[in-house]
C-alpha positions as CSV (number, residue, x, y, z in Angstrom):
1,M,64.3,25.8,-71.2
2,K,67.0,26.8,-68.7
3,Y,69.5,24.5,-67.1
4,L,71.7,24.8,-64.1
5,A,75.1,23.1,-64.0
6,V,75.8,21.3,-60.7
7,G,78.7,19.3,-59.4
8,V,78.1,15.7,-58.5
9,L,80.7,13.8,-56.6
10,A,81.4,10.5,-58.3
11,L,83.9,7.7,-57.8
12,A,85.6,8.7,-61.0
13,G,85.8,12.3,-60.0
14,C,83.8,15.4,-60.4
15,T,81.1,15.1,-63.2
16,Q,78.9,17.8,-64.5
17,V,75.3,16.9,-65.0
18,A,72.4,19.1,-66.4
19,V,69.3,19.5,-64.3
20,E,66.3,21.6,-65.2
21,A,66.1,24.8,-63.2
22,P,62.7,26.1,-62.0
23,A,61.1,28.7,-64.1
24,A,61.7,32.2,-62.7
25,D,58.2,32.5,-61.3
26,E,57.6,28.9,-60.2
27,F,58.0,29.8,-56.5
28,E,56.1,33.1,-56.6
29,P,52.7,32.9,-55.0
30,A,49.7,32.8,-57.3
31,P,47.5,35.9,-57.1
32,Y,45.1,35.6,-54.2
33,V,41.5,35.6,-55.5
34,Q,39.3,37.4,-53.1
35,V,35.8,38.8,-53.4
36,I,35.4,42.4,-54.3
37,H,33.4,44.1,-51.6
38,P,30.6,46.4,-52.7
39,E,31.6,50.0,-52.3
40,W,28.6,50.8,-50.2
41,A,29.8,48.3,-47.5
42,M,33.2,49.9,-46.8
43,N,32.0,52.2,-44.0
44,A,28.8,50.3,-43.1
45,A,27.3,49.1,-39.8
46,V,24.9,46.2,-39.7
47,Y,21.5,46.2,-37.9
48,Q,20.0,42.8,-37.2
49,I,16.2,42.6,-37.3
50,N,14.4,39.7,-35.5
51,T,11.1,40.4,-37.3
52,R,9.1,38.3,-34.9
53,Q,10.1,40.4,-31.9
54,F,11.0,43.8,-33.6
55,T,7.5,45.3,-33.3
56,P,4.3,44.5,-31.4
57,D,2.8,43.4,-34.7
58,G,5.8,41.3,-35.8
59,T,5.2,42.1,-39.5
60,F,7.2,43.5,-42.4
61,R,4.9,46.5,-42.6
62,A,5.3,47.3,-39.0
63,A,9.1,46.9,-39.3
64,M,9.1,49.2,-42.4
65,A,7.6,52.0,-40.3
66,E,10.7,51.8,-38.0
67,L,13.2,52.1,-40.7
68,P,13.7,55.9,-40.4
69,R,14.6,55.5,-36.8
70,V,17.1,52.7,-37.6
71,R,18.6,54.9,-40.4
72,A,19.0,57.7,-37.9
73,L,21.1,55.4,-35.7
74,G,23.5,55.2,-38.6
75,A,22.9,51.7,-39.7
76,D,23.5,50.9,-43.4
77,I,23.0,47.1,-43.8
78,L,19.8,45.5,-42.5
79,W,20.0,41.8,-41.8
80,L,16.7,40.1,-41.4
81,M,16.5,36.8,-39.7
82,P,14.8,34.1,-41.9
83,I,11.8,35.5,-43.7
84,H,10.5,32.1,-45.0
85,P,7.6,29.9,-43.9
86,I,8.4,27.8,-40.8
87,G,7.8,24.1,-40.6
88,E,5.1,22.6,-38.4
89,K,6.3,19.0,-38.3
90,K,8.5,18.4,-35.2
91,R,8.2,22.2,-34.5
92,K,9.8,23.5,-31.3
93,G,7.6,25.7,-29.2
94,T,4.4,27.4,-30.4
95,L,5.8,29.2,-33.4
96,G,8.9,27.2,-34.3
97,S,12.3,28.2,-35.3
98,P,12.8,30.6,-38.2
99,Y,15.7,28.4,-39.2
100,A,13.4,25.4,-40.0
101,V,12.5,26.5,-43.5
102,R,9.4,25.1,-45.2
103,D,9.8,26.9,-48.6
104,Y,12.8,28.8,-49.8
105,R,10.8,30.8,-52.4
106,K,8.0,32.2,-50.2
107,V,7.6,34.4,-47.2
108,N,6.3,33.6,-43.7
109,P,2.6,34.6,-43.7
110,E,3.0,35.6,-40.1
111,F,5.2,38.5,-41.3
112,G,3.0,39.4,-44.3
113,T,3.0,38.9,-48.0
114,L,5.7,38.9,-50.7
115,E,4.5,42.4,-51.7
116,D,4.9,43.5,-48.1
117,F,8.5,42.3,-48.1
118,K,9.2,44.0,-51.5
119,A,7.8,47.2,-50.0
120,F,10.2,46.8,-47.1
121,V,13.2,46.4,-49.4
122,D,12.1,49.4,-51.5
123,R,11.7,51.6,-48.5
124,A,15.1,50.6,-47.1
125,H,16.7,51.5,-50.5
126,E,14.9,54.8,-50.5
127,L,16.6,55.6,-47.1
128,G,20.0,54.6,-48.4
129,M,20.1,51.2,-46.7
130,Y,20.7,47.7,-48.0
131,V,19.0,44.5,-47.1
132,I,20.4,41.0,-46.6
133,I,18.4,38.1,-45.5
134,D,19.2,35.0,-43.5
135,W,19.7,31.9,-45.7
136,V,19.5,28.4,-44.3
137,A,21.2,26.1,-46.8
138,N,22.3,23.3,-44.5
139,H,18.8,22.0,-43.6
140,T,15.1,22.3,-44.1
141,A,12.0,21.8,-42.1
142,W,10.6,18.2,-42.0
143,D,7.5,19.3,-44.0
144,N,9.4,21.1,-46.7
145,P,8.0,19.7,-50.0
146,L,11.6,18.8,-51.1
147,I,11.5,15.8,-48.7
148,E,8.7,14.3,-50.8
149,S,9.9,15.5,-54.3
150,H,13.6,14.9,-53.8
151,P,14.3,12.6,-50.8
152,E,17.7,11.8,-52.4
153,W,18.8,15.4,-51.5
154,Y,18.8,14.5,-47.7
155,T,21.4,13.0,-45.4
156,R,20.7,9.5,-44.2
157,D,21.7,7.9,-40.9
158,A,23.1,4.4,-40.5
159,A,19.6,2.9,-40.7
160,G,19.0,4.7,-44.0
161,E,16.6,7.3,-42.6
162,I,16.6,11.0,-43.2
163,T,18.2,12.6,-40.2
164,H,18.8,16.0,-38.5
165,T,22.3,17.5,-38.5
166,T,24.6,15.1,-36.7
167,G,25.9,16.3,-33.4
168,T,23.3,18.9,-32.8
169,D,19.9,19.0,-30.9
170,W,18.3,20.5,-34.0
171,T,15.6,17.8,-34.1
172,D,13.2,20.2,-35.9
173,I,15.2,20.1,-39.1
174,A,16.3,17.6,-41.8
175,D,19.9,17.7,-43.0
176,L,20.7,18.3,-46.7
177,D,23.3,16.4,-48.7
178,F,25.3,18.8,-51.0
179,S,26.9,16.0,-52.9
180,Q,23.6,16.1,-54.9
181,P,24.0,18.2,-58.1
182,G,20.2,18.8,-58.3
183,L,20.2,20.3,-54.8
184,R,23.0,22.6,-55.6
185,R,21.2,23.9,-58.7
186,Y,17.9,24.3,-56.8
187,M,19.6,26.2,-53.9
188,T,21.6,28.4,-56.1
189,E,18.6,29.3,-58.3
190,S,16.7,30.1,-55.1
191,L,19.4,32.5,-54.0
192,E,19.4,34.2,-57.4
193,Y,15.6,34.6,-57.3
194,W,15.7,36.9,-54.2
195,V,18.4,39.0,-55.6
196,R,17.2,39.3,-59.1
197,D,13.4,39.4,-58.7
198,V,12.9,40.8,-55.2
199,G,15.9,43.2,-55.0
200,I,17.7,42.2,-51.9
201,D,21.4,42.9,-51.6
202,G,23.0,39.7,-50.2
203,Y,22.8,37.1,-47.5
204,R,23.8,36.1,-44.0
205,C,24.4,32.4,-44.4
206,D,23.5,30.3,-41.5
207,V,26.1,27.7,-40.3
208,A,27.9,28.4,-43.5
209,G,30.8,26.0,-42.7
210,Y,28.3,23.0,-42.7
211,V,27.9,23.5,-46.4
212,P,30.7,22.8,-48.9
213,L,32.7,25.9,-49.6
214,D,32.7,25.3,-53.4
215,F,28.9,25.7,-53.3
216,W,29.2,29.1,-51.8
217,N,32.0,30.0,-54.2
218,T,29.8,29.2,-57.2
219,A,26.8,30.9,-55.7
220,R,28.8,34.1,-55.1
221,R,30.0,34.2,-58.7
222,R,26.5,33.8,-60.0
223,L,25.0,36.4,-57.6
224,D,27.6,39.0,-58.5
225,A,26.7,38.5,-62.2
226,I,23.2,39.9,-61.2
227,K,24.5,42.8,-59.1
228,P,27.2,43.4,-56.4
229,V,26.1,41.6,-53.3
230,F,27.3,41.4,-49.7
231,M,27.8,38.0,-48.2
232,L,28.2,37.3,-44.4
233,A,29.1,33.8,-43.2
234,E,28.0,32.6,-39.8
235,W,31.4,30.9,-39.5
236,E,34.9,31.8,-38.4
237,S,37.4,30.6,-41.1
238,R,39.7,32.5,-43.3
239,D,39.1,30.2,-46.3
240,M,35.5,31.6,-46.5
241,H,37.0,34.9,-47.7
242,Q,38.8,33.7,-50.8
243,Q,35.9,33.6,-53.2
244,A,32.6,33.5,-51.4
245,F,32.2,35.8,-48.4
246,D,32.9,39.5,-47.7
247,M,32.6,38.9,-43.9
248,T,32.8,36.2,-41.3
249,Y,31.8,36.2,-37.6
250,A,34.4,37.3,-35.0
251,W,32.9,34.8,-32.5
252,S,36.3,34.6,-30.8
253,L,36.6,38.3,-30.3
254,H,33.2,38.3,-28.5
255,D,34.4,35.5,-26.3
256,T,37.7,37.3,-25.6
257,M,35.9,40.5,-24.7
258,H,33.5,38.6,-22.5
259,R,36.4,36.9,-20.6
260,V,38.0,40.3,-20.1
261,A,34.8,41.8,-18.9
262,K,34.3,39.0,-16.4
263,G,37.9,39.2,-15.1
264,D,38.8,35.8,-16.5
265,A,41.4,37.4,-18.7
266,D,43.1,40.8,-18.8
267,A,43.5,43.3,-21.7
268,G,46.5,41.3,-23.0
269,A,44.0,38.8,-24.4
270,L,42.6,41.5,-26.7
271,R,46.1,42.4,-27.9
272,G,46.6,38.7,-28.7
273,W,43.3,38.4,-30.6
274,Y,44.0,41.4,-32.8
275,F,47.6,40.2,-33.4
276,G,46.1,36.9,-34.6
277,H,43.6,38.7,-36.8
278,A,46.4,40.8,-38.4
279,N,48.7,37.9,-39.0
280,I,46.4,35.0,-39.8
281,W,43.4,36.4,-41.7
282,P,43.6,37.4,-45.3
283,D,44.3,41.0,-46.2
284,N,41.0,42.9,-46.7
285,A,38.9,40.2,-45.0
286,L,36.1,41.7,-43.0
287,R,35.1,40.4,-39.5
288,M,31.8,41.1,-37.9
289,S,32.3,42.5,-34.4
290,F,29.5,42.5,-31.9
291,V,28.5,42.4,-28.2
292,S,25.1,40.8,-28.9
293,N,23.1,38.9,-31.6
294,H,20.1,36.6,-31.5
295,D,22.1,33.6,-30.5
296,K,24.0,35.3,-27.7
297,N,20.9,37.2,-26.4
298,T,18.6,34.1,-26.3
299,W,20.9,31.4,-25.2
300,E,23.7,33.0,-23.2
301,G,22.6,36.4,-21.8
302,T,21.7,40.0,-22.5
303,Q,24.4,42.5,-23.3
304,F,24.3,43.6,-19.7
305,E,24.6,40.0,-18.4
306,M,27.5,39.3,-20.7
307,F,29.5,42.5,-20.2
308,G,28.4,44.3,-17.1
309,H,30.3,47.5,-16.4
310,A,32.5,46.8,-19.4
311,L,29.6,47.1,-21.9
312,E,30.3,50.6,-23.2
313,A,34.0,50.0,-23.6
314,A,33.3,46.8,-25.5
315,I,30.9,48.6,-27.8
316,V,33.5,51.3,-28.5
317,L,36.0,48.5,-29.4
318,T,33.5,46.9,-31.8
319,V,33.1,50.1,-33.7
320,T,36.6,51.7,-33.6
321,G,38.6,48.5,-33.9
322,E,39.0,46.6,-37.1
323,G,35.8,44.8,-38.1
324,M,32.3,45.8,-39.2
325,P,30.0,46.4,-36.2
326,L,26.7,44.8,-35.6
327,L,23.8,46.2,-33.5
328,Y,21.1,43.6,-32.6
329,N,17.6,45.1,-32.4
330,G,16.8,46.2,-28.9
331,Q,20.3,46.9,-27.8
332,E,19.8,50.6,-28.4
333,A,16.7,50.4,-26.1
334,G,18.7,48.8,-23.3
335,N,16.7,45.6,-23.7
336,E,17.1,43.7,-20.4
337,K,15.5,40.3,-21.4
338,R,16.6,37.3,-23.2
339,L,14.2,37.3,-26.1
340,E,12.2,34.1,-26.7
341,F,13.2,32.1,-29.7
342,F,10.2,29.9,-30.4
343,E,7.5,32.3,-29.1
344,R,6.3,35.9,-29.6
345,D,8.3,38.2,-27.2
346,P,8.2,41.8,-28.6
347,I,11.0,44.1,-27.6
348,A,10.0,46.7,-24.9
349,W,11.1,49.9,-26.7
350,R,12.2,52.9,-24.7
351,E,14.7,55.8,-24.8
352,H,18.1,54.7,-23.5
353,P,21.7,56.1,-23.5
354,L,23.0,53.3,-25.6
355,A,21.1,54.6,-28.6
356,G,23.1,57.8,-28.3
357,L,26.4,56.0,-27.9
358,Y,25.7,53.8,-31.0
359,T,24.6,56.9,-33.0
360,R,27.7,58.8,-32.2
361,L,30.0,55.9,-33.0
362,F,28.3,55.0,-36.2
363,A,28.5,58.7,-37.3
364,L,32.3,58.5,-36.6
365,L,32.6,55.3,-38.7
366,E,30.7,57.0,-41.5
367,E,32.9,60.2,-41.6
368,N,36.4,59.1,-40.5
369,R,38.1,57.1,-43.1
370,A,40.6,55.6,-40.7
371,L,37.7,53.4,-39.4
372,W,36.6,52.2,-42.8
373,H,36.7,48.5,-43.4
374,G,39.4,46.4,-44.9
375,N,41.9,48.1,-47.2
376,A,39.6,51.1,-47.4
377,G,40.5,52.1,-43.9
378,A,43.6,52.1,-41.7
379,P,44.9,49.1,-39.8
380,M,45.0,49.0,-36.0
381,V,48.4,49.8,-34.6
382,Q,48.6,48.7,-31.0
383,V,50.1,51.3,-28.7
384,D,51.9,50.1,-25.6
385,N,50.8,51.7,-22.4
386,S,51.8,51.8,-18.7
387,A,48.8,49.6,-17.6
388,P,48.8,46.7,-20.0
389,A,46.8,44.4,-17.9
390,A,43.9,46.9,-17.7
391,V,44.1,49.2,-20.7
392,F,43.9,48.4,-24.4
393,S,45.1,51.2,-26.7
394,Y,45.5,51.5,-30.4
395,V,45.6,54.0,-33.2
396,R,44.2,53.9,-36.7
397,D,45.9,56.5,-38.9
398,A,44.8,57.1,-42.5
399,G,46.8,60.4,-42.9
400,S,44.3,63.2,-42.7
401,D,41.9,61.0,-40.7
402,A,43.0,59.2,-37.5
403,V,41.4,57.7,-34.4
404,F,43.3,57.0,-31.2
405,T,41.3,54.8,-28.8
406,V,42.1,54.0,-25.2
407,L,39.9,51.5,-23.3
408,N,40.0,50.8,-19.5
409,F,38.8,47.3,-18.9
410,S,39.1,47.6,-15.1
411,G,37.1,48.9,-12.2
412,E,39.9,51.2,-11.2
413,P,40.7,54.7,-12.5
414,R,43.9,54.8,-14.5
415,S,46.5,57.5,-15.4
416,V,48.1,56.1,-18.5
417,T,51.3,56.9,-20.4
418,F,52.3,55.5,-23.7
419,S,55.4,54.3,-25.5
420,G,56.5,55.2,-29.0
421,S,55.2,58.0,-31.2
422,S,52.6,56.4,-33.5
423,H,49.8,57.9,-31.4
424,T,51.1,61.4,-31.1
425,G,49.4,64.4,-32.6
426,R,46.7,67.0,-32.2
427,Y,43.2,65.4,-31.7
428,R,39.7,66.3,-30.7
429,D,38.1,64.3,-27.9
430,Y,35.2,62.9,-29.7
431,F,32.8,62.8,-26.7
432,S,33.8,65.9,-24.9
433,G,34.7,68.0,-27.9
434,N,37.9,69.3,-26.3
435,D,41.1,69.6,-28.2
436,V,43.9,67.4,-27.0
437,D,47.6,67.5,-27.9
438,V,49.1,64.1,-27.4
439,S,52.9,63.9,-27.1
440,V,55.3,61.1,-26.1
441,D,55.0,62.4,-22.5
442,S,51.3,62.8,-22.4
443,V,49.1,61.2,-19.6
444,L,45.5,60.3,-20.3
445,E,43.1,59.9,-17.4
446,L,40.5,57.1,-17.5
447,E,37.5,56.5,-15.3
448,P,36.8,52.9,-14.2
449,W,35.6,51.0,-17.3
450,G,36.1,54.3,-19.1
451,Y,37.3,55.1,-22.6
452,R,38.8,58.0,-24.6
453,V,38.2,58.3,-28.4
454,L,40.5,61.0,-29.9
455,V,39.9,61.9,-33.5
456,R,41.6,63.8,-36.2
């Protein structure tokens, strides 16, 4: 025990008293416990499959036939929207919401059989891809057998009746009460089943913040004991990364890009968002970056409606900036419709330039270590430029690998100079193939809504 002598002013004079000094490490931060990302995720891109709309048949077998094409795009992680049977009681629309789960341990017969799904997973693995499925832990369908066998597992309203999730219009679902130990055991064992017995590689967890974080922490620990998994939270909170989740949604990045694209904010808003990400989010936390997903497409607008002329620049940002990129099925075909949510509405597949753009960008992500995720890659260093209201520029430099990205979020051509020297060096223009020497005096020319991706 150590003591520290201090002087205390007393009426009788100066008296020495002994007080206990803090231990040497008492004020040192405790080690931050964070999930260990699977190695295969560190340069991955996510492809979201809406099985109902992905193919004309809307089945696992039909989706499996498309996997070589998806792999050729450069996608590594396949996220399937809920694969489970859908409730019929209080159903919305003709087919209902995939997020109204009637049985957590079966597959939706509209999509095929369990054997069909296992074949899908096996084929994805053969092609070097990984499969995560949507998991809806917050609520069930009204005709899920759990309502009869375990009514105590459900949330009650003031009248004592089972209720849907408060504050939402999700009237087709019944809210679960995670204060019930039996529910936690059942839900965790169900999560384990799909990893252990079916071979999936992780989960995208629906409205993850509506479920207690300690549940997810325990589930992640138990899943990792089976094999390394990848966990994506549909939520935007740094606490999610401490023990449970590899990645959370960058909803606010999408909203910021949308405001910039629509002229409601300038490029400075992007600088602010990435400043916040670097200074607020935990080190090595992965954020999912996207221009579309099933929610945005159905309820708010297609990628073209949301981003207009800024679409390609926004896509480049989602891949070359920090974060793991998501491609929602149909984007690569230039899908121009808001896909129905409660009905069949198959994607109209066609050749489109966006497929080529995503393929090139995902290839760059695969091969250039500067763009790898978390601590495996290089952080974004923002580069000041002469048109800060219109142009967003940054470099990610991992030594032998580097990417210098310049994005024009305006409808005017720009001739841009830069400050500092973090961006200087000899590069290859990724899309033109031309060599480019960038010095402190260099000027880069940008077309309206244009971009330059310089690589080393």
